[in-house]
N, C-alpha and C positions, 0 to 999 in steps of 0.2 A: 370664736367663742369672745370674741374680742369686739363683735358688736353694738355691746351694751355695755364698753366699761366706763371707769371712772377713772379719776385722779387726784394727786394730790398736792398742795399748794402750801407756801407759807406767806405773810405778808411782802415779805423780802422778793416775790414772785410777781407780783401785781404786774410790773412793767413788761414780763414775758406774753403776756396772758393776748394781747393783742398781735404779735407776732407768730403765735401759734393755734390762735382761734381757727384762723381757715384748715387746720389738718383735724378736727372734732368735728362731729356732726353737731349740731343745734339743740343743746338741751343736755349737753353731756355734764354728768354731776362731777361737780370740782369739791374737796371734801380740802375746807379751809382751815389748818392748824391753831392750835389755841397756845401760842408760846409764852414762856413768865416774863421774856422781855419787849412784849410788843404792846402796846396801849389799845384801850376800846377803838379809839378812832381807826388806829388803822386796821384791827379787826376787821370793823364793820365797812372801811374803804374797801379792803381785800373781796368781802362778798359783793360791794355793789359794784365793783369793777367787774369780777366775775360774772355777774348778771349782764350787763351791758354789752359784753361780747358773746354772748348768748349761751353761756354756760349757765348751768342750776347749782348755786353755791348750796353747797350743806356745811354749814361753820358748826366749828367743834365747840361742846362746853366740856371742859378740864374741871371735874370737878373738886379734887384737890387744892386747886388753884385759886376757887371763888371764896372770896373773904365771908359770904351771906346772902342771908334771901335779897339785901336789897340791893348788891352787885348783880343778883343771877337777874331781878327784874329789869336791871338797867339794861343788862345786854341785851335779854330777851324784847324788852323794847324797841331796844336800838335795831334790832334786825326787820322788827315788824314795820318800823317806819321804812324801812328801805327794801321792804318786801321781800324779805329771806329767810324767813323766820318757819315756811312750813314745814323744811326738814332738816334738820340735826342731827351729829350723833355725838354723843356720849362717851366721855371718856373718863378712868379714874385719876391719870394724871402720876406726874411724878415723882412730887412733894415727895420725901419721908414720912413727914408730920403734914395734916391737912394743914391747909389755911384759914380755913372756915367751918362751919357744921358738918361737911359734906365726907364724907371717909371715902365713900366710892361712887361710883355710877349710879350705881341703884340707889343710893340714901338720895341722889338729886332726883332722878324721874320719879321718885315717889313724893317729893314734894308735889307735886300735883301740876306746877308752874309752865311745866312746857306745854299743856293741852291749854291752860289759861291764856298761851299767849299767842294760842293758833297752831302750834306746832302739830303736824299729820303723820310724820313719817319720823322715826328714831334708829337712828342705826347705831350699833353696839360693835363691842371687838370679839373676836375669837381667837385662839392661841392654841394652832395646830401643834406648836412643839413645846407647848409648855411657857411657863413664865418663869423666870429667876428669883421670884420671889414669894409665890402663892404654888401652893401645891396642887396637882390636877383637882382632888376632889372638889376644892375650894374655887376652882376656875367653872366647873361643871356646875355649882350648886348656883352660884353668882350669873352662868349664862342663861340658866334656868328661871331663876327668880327675875332679871329683867327681862327677857321676853314675856311673861307673866305679868311681871307690871306694868309693862309699855301697853300690852293688848287687853288690859283690863281697863284701862281708861281709854280704850276706842283709838287707838293709835297704830298705824302699821309698822314692823319692825323691820329689822334687815342685820345680817351681820356680817363685819367687813375682819379680814382675818390677817394678824400681824405677816408680813414677808418671810418667807421661807426660800430655801436650794431645793427642796426636795420633792416631787409631784407625790409620790406614794408616801409622804408623812402624812401630806396635806388629803388626798384620797382614805388613810384611813381616818382620820379624824372626821371628814365628811360623813363617811359612814357611821361612824360612832354618832355625831348628831343626828342622821338619822333613824337611828335606833332606839334612840331615846324619844322618838316622836316627834323631833321638831321639824318643822316642813318650812320655816321663813326661807327666803333668799340668800345664799350666801355669795359673798364677794372676796374672790381670794387673792389676797395681797400678792403682788408680783415686782421685784424688784426694778425699774425702769434702767434702760442703759446705763452705766455709769462705770467709771475706774475701777481697778479692781481694787486700790486700798481704799475708794470711797465705800464699794459693797461691804466689804468686809469690818470697814470702820463702823458704819452703822449696824450691820451684825453686832456686832460687841455691845453697843449703846445699847440694843433692845432687847437683849441676851436671846438673839438668833444662835440655835448653833452654826458652826461654821467649821468641823474639822475638815481634815484632809480630803476626807470619801466622800463626806456631804458636798462639797461646793465644786467638788473634781466631777460629780453627774451635770453641775450646772456649768459646767465648761471653763473653771479657774483652775489655775494652777499657783498654789500656796508657793509655790519654786520662782515663780516667775510674777511680781506684783508689780507689772505694768500694762499701758495699755488699759482697753475698757470689754465690759461684757453686758450681753442684751441678753433677753429674756426667752430668744427664740426656740433653743433645746427645752425648757421650762413647762412653755405652754404648749409646744406640741406633744410632750410627753400628757402632760396635764389633760388634753382634750383628748388624748387616744383613751384614757383610762374612765374617762365621763362615760357614764351611761344615763338612761333617763330614772334608775332607782337612783339616783342620788341629787333627784330633785332641783329645782333652781339655782345654777352658777354661774355666776359671772366674774371679773377679773376688775381689781382695782391696782393701777399704777402709785407706787410712789418714785416720786421724780428725785428724790435726795437734792433740791436746789435746782435741778437742770430741766424745769418742762419743756423746753424745746429739746431734747434730746430724746424724749418718750414720745413728743408728738413726729419728732421725723419716723422713728419706728414705728408706731401705730400707723401712720400714711403708708409706709414703703412695706410693710408687714399687708395692710389690705390690698394693694396692687398684686402683691406676690398669689393672694390665694384667689382673685377675681377670677 
């Protein structure tokens, strides 16, 4: 199930793209995050570099960080200028108060500007373990409304989930998605290889559950926060549970600032399963 995976980078990871490109198939999707401390030029350069190295850039749009229509148009126009505008990923964003008129991803999608600037595919977020600040009913409503808003504008849509540590939770969530009649592709967020401390730090930052029982299934010991952990156990468990009834399910790797480690793991994994 890693044959058509995607990965995530920040503008700081651009220098590593050339070194890791050989480990990924041409056209691999690379999500380029939208950090608050990066400039427009840095985001565009990251997209340009990803494309030049043979990747398929998927720039993020952080709704609550965008100050207004002018800034949104400026970003979309710049993406179009470098030929990386056809696929984007729209998130709500971290600020507790929006910096402009877009309270959430749905508000940005409903502007109609994505379609106007040539976007053909919109990625949105799913939360198998819930969200620390949004109740489950609101999350389900948002998921369905975003999918409807994208399809009404004749664009394709897919869902990429926040990362987690237990395949059981992910599978249960996917089954709930399908029972709601949602058939769009789902990319399951997977933590790339990283130090145990880094994995748990990102889990706390993004509200991912990381109790001893949960992370123990992933192969992490909370009593020994040294060394590193990879996603082998998680991927194996997920693959063993998936059936055709779960629909199109792929994986998305969160690289946590170290795309080289993820590239090496993917390369080694492919060699083992040949």
